C-alpha positions in Angstrom: -18.4 47.2 -14.5 -21.2 49.1 -13.0 -23.9 47.6 -10.9 -26.8 46.3 -12.9 -30.2 47.9 -12.7 -28.9 51.3 -11.5 -32.3 53.0 -10.8 -30.7 56.4 -10.5 -29.1 56.1 -13.9 -32.4 54.7 -15.4 -34.3 57.7 -14.1 -31.7 60.2 -15.3 -31.6 58.7 -18.8 -35.4 58.5 -19.0 -35.7 62.2 -17.9 -33.2 63.2 -20.6 -35.2 61.2 -23.1 -38.5 62.8 -22.0 -37.1 66.3 -22.1 -35.7 65.6 -25.6 -39.0 64.4 -26.9 -40.9 67.4 -25.3 -38.5 70.0 -26.7 -37.9 68.1 -30.0 -34.2 68.2 -29.5 -31.4 65.7 -29.8 -30.5 64.0 -26.5 -26.9 65.2 -26.8 -28.2 68.8 -26.9 -30.4 68.2 -23.8 -27.3 66.9 -22.0 -25.4 70.0 -23.1 -28.2 72.3 -22.0 -28.5 70.7 -18.6 -24.7 70.4 -18.0 -22.6 68.0 -16.0 -23.5 69.5 -12.6 -27.2 69.3 -13.2 -27.0 65.8 -14.5 -25.1 64.8 -11.4 -27.8 66.4 -9.3 -30.6 64.5 -11.2 -28.6 61.3 -10.7 -28.0 61.9 -7.0 -31.5 62.9 -6.2 -33.4 60.7 -8.6 -35.2 59.0 -5.8 -36.7 62.3 -4.8 -37.4 63.5 -8.3 -39.1 60.1 -9.0 -41.7 60.9 -6.4 -43.2 63.6 -8.7 -44.6 63.0 -12.2 -41.9 63.0 -14.8 -43.8 65.7 -16.8 -43.6 68.0 -13.8 -39.9 67.4 -13.2 -39.1 67.8 -16.9 -41.0 71.1 -17.0 -39.1 72.4 -14.0 -35.7 71.6 -15.7 -36.9 73.0 -19.1 -37.9 76.3 -17.4 -34.9 76.5 -15.1 -32.4 75.9 -18.0 -34.5 77.7 -20.6 -34.3 74.8 -22.9 -35.6 75.9 -26.3 -37.7 74.0 -28.8 -35.6 72.3 -31.5 -36.6 70.7 -34.8 -35.5 67.1 -34.1 -38.7 65.1 -34.0 -37.6 61.4 -34.0 -41.0 60.6 -32.5 -43.0 62.3 -35.2 -40.8 60.8 -38.0 -41.2 57.3 -36.6 -43.2 55.0 -39.0 -43.7 52.3 -36.4 -44.8 52.0 -32.8 -42.8 54.6 -30.9 -40.9 53.2 -27.9 -41.8 54.6 -24.5 -39.3 57.1 -23.0 -38.8 54.7 -20.1 -37.8 52.0 -22.6 -35.3 54.2 -24.3 -34.0 55.4 -20.9 -33.4 51.7 -20.1 -31.4 51.3 -23.3 -29.1 54.1 -22.3 -28.9 52.9 -18.7 -27.8 49.4 -19.8 -25.3 50.7 -22.3 -23.7 53.0 -19.7 -23.7 50.2 -17.0 -22.1 47.8 -19.5 -19.3 50.1 -20.6 -18.4 52.1 -17.5 -17.7 51.3 -13.9 -19.7 52.6 -11.0 -17.2 55.4 -10.5 -17.5 56.4 -14.2 -21.2 56.9 -14.4 -21.1 60.6 -15.1 -18.3 60.2 -17.6 -20.4 57.4 -19.2 -23.5 59.6 -19.5 -21.5 62.4 -21.1 -19.6 60.2 -23.5 -22.5 58.0 -24.6 -24.8 61.0 -25.3 -22.0 62.7 -27.2 -21.1 59.7 -29.3 -22.3 58.4 -32.6 -24.6 55.9 -30.9 -26.9 58.6 -29.6 -28.3 59.1 -33.1 -28.5 55.4 -33.8 -30.5 54.7 -30.6 -32.7 57.7 -31.4 -33.6 56.4 -34.8 -36.9 54.6 -34.1 -37.2 53.5 -37.7 -34.5 50.9 -37.1 -34.5 47.9 -34.8 -31.3 48.9 -33.1 -32.7 50.2 -29.8 -34.4 46.9 -29.0 -31.4 44.7 -29.7 -29.7 42.9 -26.8 -27.7 44.9 -24.3 -24.6 42.9 -25.1 -24.9 43.7 -28.8 -25.5 47.4 -28.2 -22.5 47.6 -25.9 -20.3 45.7 -28.4 -21.3 48.2 -31.1 -20.5 51.1 -28.9 -17.1 49.7 -28.0 -16.3 49.0 -31.7 -17.5 52.5 -32.7 -20.0 51.2 -35.3 -23.1 49.1 -35.8 -21.8 45.5 -36.2 
């Protein structure tokens, strides 16, 4: 399995979450818009990007990749306290760490964000996103909420 507390992965997932919220787009669509090479670059240089405010970094990627506004507003439709983008970034980070090896991180990012679990994690009207990391990983591996 991957190393626990992968800061580069945490930052990458949090940035994807931040951009998704800003552009009101599914996280899968943000991953598509950025593409594998860009996600690899964010991951590789996360320590550099992290020196700047996430708002600034997000706007640079939004502009560079011309990411358009969508109509997916999971934050606006949340009836409860909205989890922070860092908190959700951590959920994705842990899931990828728990299900993919260190050498499979990029594959893990791509597959997790393109799977059924992306919509489940993004539904802030459920308690799924704050379940234990072991439970979330088990659900992902089984292909359904257990």
